[in-house]
C-alpha positions in Angstrom: -26.2 -1.8 -42.0 -29.5 -2.5 -39.5 -28.8 -3.9 -36.2 -31.2 -6.6 -34.6 -33.6 -3.8 -33.4 -34.3 -2.3 -36.3 -31.3 0.6 -35.0 -29.1 1.7 -37.3 -25.4 1.5 -36.3 -23.5 4.0 -34.2 -22.2 6.7 -36.1 -17.9 6.8 -35.6 -18.4 10.0 -33.3 -21.1 8.3 -31.3 -18.1 5.6 -31.2 -15.6 8.6 -30.4 -17.3 9.6 -28.1 -17.5 6.3 -26.5 -14.4 5.7 -25.9 -13.4 9.3 -24.7 -15.4 8.0 -22.1 -14.2 5.1 -21.2 -10.9 6.3 -21.1 -11.7 8.9 -19.0 -13.5 6.8 -16.8 -10.0 4.8 -16.2 -8.1 7.9 -15.7 -10.3 9.6 -13.4 -12.0 6.9 -11.6 -9.6 3.3 -11.9 -6.8 4.8 -12.0 -6.8 7.4 -8.4 -8.6 3.9 -6.9 -5.4 1.7 -8.2 -3.1 5.0 -7.1 -4.8 4.5 -3.2 -4.7 1.5 -2.9 -0.7 1.6 -3.8 -0.5 4.0 -1.3 -2.5 2.0 1.6 -0.4 -1.1 0.6 3.1 0.8 1.6 2.0 2.3 4.7 1.3 -1.1 6.0 5.0 -1.9 4.6 6.8 1.1 6.3 5.1 -0.3 9.6 5.8 -3.0 9.4 9.0 -1.7 8.3 9.1 0.0 11.9 8.6 -2.5 13.9 11.4 -4.5 12.3 13.4 -2.0 12.7 13.4 -1.6 16.5 13.1 -5.7 16.6 16.9 -5.2 14.8 17.3 -2.7 18.1 16.2 -4.7 20.1 17.9 -8.2 20.3 21.3 -6.8 21.1 20.1 -5.2 23.9 18.4 -8.4 25.2 21.7 -10.2 24.7 23.9 -6.7 26.3 25.9 -7.6 29.2 24.7 -6.3 32.7 25.8 -3.0 33.9 27.4 -1.9 30.1 25.6 1.4 28.9 24.5 1.4 25.5 24.5 5.3 23.0 22.1 5.6 21.0 20.6 8.2 19.4 16.8 8.4 20.2 14.1 9.7 18.3 12.0 12.7 19.7 10.1 14.3 17.2 8.8 11.5 15.1 11.5 11.0 13.0 12.7 14.5 12.7 14.7 15.6 15.9 17.4 13.2 17.4 19.4 13.1 20.9 22.2 11.0 21.9 21.4 9.3 25.0 23.7 7.0 27.6 21.2 3.9 29.2 23.4 2.7 31.6 20.8 -0.5 32.1 18.0 -1.1 30.0 15.4 -3.3 31.1 12.5 -2.0 29.6 11.4 -0.5 26.6 8.3 1.2 25.8 6.8 -0.1 22.7 3.4 1.4 20.7 1.4 -1.9 20.5 -1.7 -0.2 18.8 -4.4 2.6 19.1 -1.8 5.1 20.7 -0.6 2.9 23.7 2.8 2.7 24.7 3.6 0.7 27.4 6.6 -0.1 29.7 8.0 -3.5 29.2 10.7 -5.6 29.5 13.2 -6.7 26.9 11.6 -10.1 26.2 7.9 -8.9 26.7 8.7 -6.1 24.1 10.0 -8.7 20.9 7.1 -10.5 21.7 5.0 -7.8 21.4 6.9 -6.4 18.3 7.1 -9.9 17.0 3.3 -10.3 17.9 2.3 -6.7 16.1 3.7 -8.1 13.1 2.8 -10.5 12.7 -1.2 -8.8 13.5 -0.1 -6.4 11.0 1.3 -8.5 8.1 -2.3 -11.1 8.7 -5.2 -8.5 8.8 -3.5 -5.7 7.2 -0.7 -5.7 4.6 -2.4 -9.0 3.0 -6.1 -7.5 2.9 -4.2 -4.4 0.5 -1.5 -6.0 -1.6 -4.9 -8.5 -2.4 -7.0 -5.0 -3.2 -4.2 -2.9 -5.4 -3.9 -6.2 -7.0 -7.4 -6.3 -8.2 -8.0 -2.7 -8.9 -4.6 -3.7 -11.2 -6.4 -6.2 -13.0 -9.5 -3.9 -13.6 -7.0 -1.0 -14.7 -5.3 -3.5 -16.7 -8.5 -5.2 -18.5 -9.9 -1.8 -19.0 -6.8 -0.6 -20.9 -6.7 -4.0 -23.1 -10.9 -3.4 -23.6 -10.0 0.5 -24.6 -7.5 -1.4 -27.4 -9.4 -3.0 -28.2 -12.3 -0.5 -28.6 -10.3 1.7 -30.6 -9.2 -1.5 -32.9 -13.0 -1.9 -34.0 -13.7 1.6 -33.9 -10.3 2.0 -36.7 -11.8 -1.1 -38.7 -15.1 0.2 -38.9 -14.3 3.8 -40.5 -11.9 1.7 -42.4 -14.8 0.0 -44.0 -17.7 3.0 -44.2 -15.0 4.6 -46.3 
């Protein structure tokens, strides 16, 4: 058969070579992009979860009667080293507000800061990362479908030539 440009159609080996090349692109380019996007999304979700955990710890503190001591575990080493502590009057806490800053805030201020930070992270970090991960996942799915279609067509061409 002749193509419209006067060239002969690609050989079965040329088609298989292009299919391998496309499969390699999916495996070496698109899959790592998807893994990176999912990892970034998971990081944002983990940070939000930490703030929500802090919020759930602050609420009981703010309703605790004045003078009643609080026994707690204090994180000394990024979630790996803890010590027991007794807080006699929990009036204020240090809260990470971003960019490495940890101001001392009253419990009410801390709750507001945590709520603001969670809203900020959801809107400006998590949402775009979720959308990006979905887009990359669609690209991977579409590419896999195209690859499967190419394989079917190549098999049909081989069957016709025999």
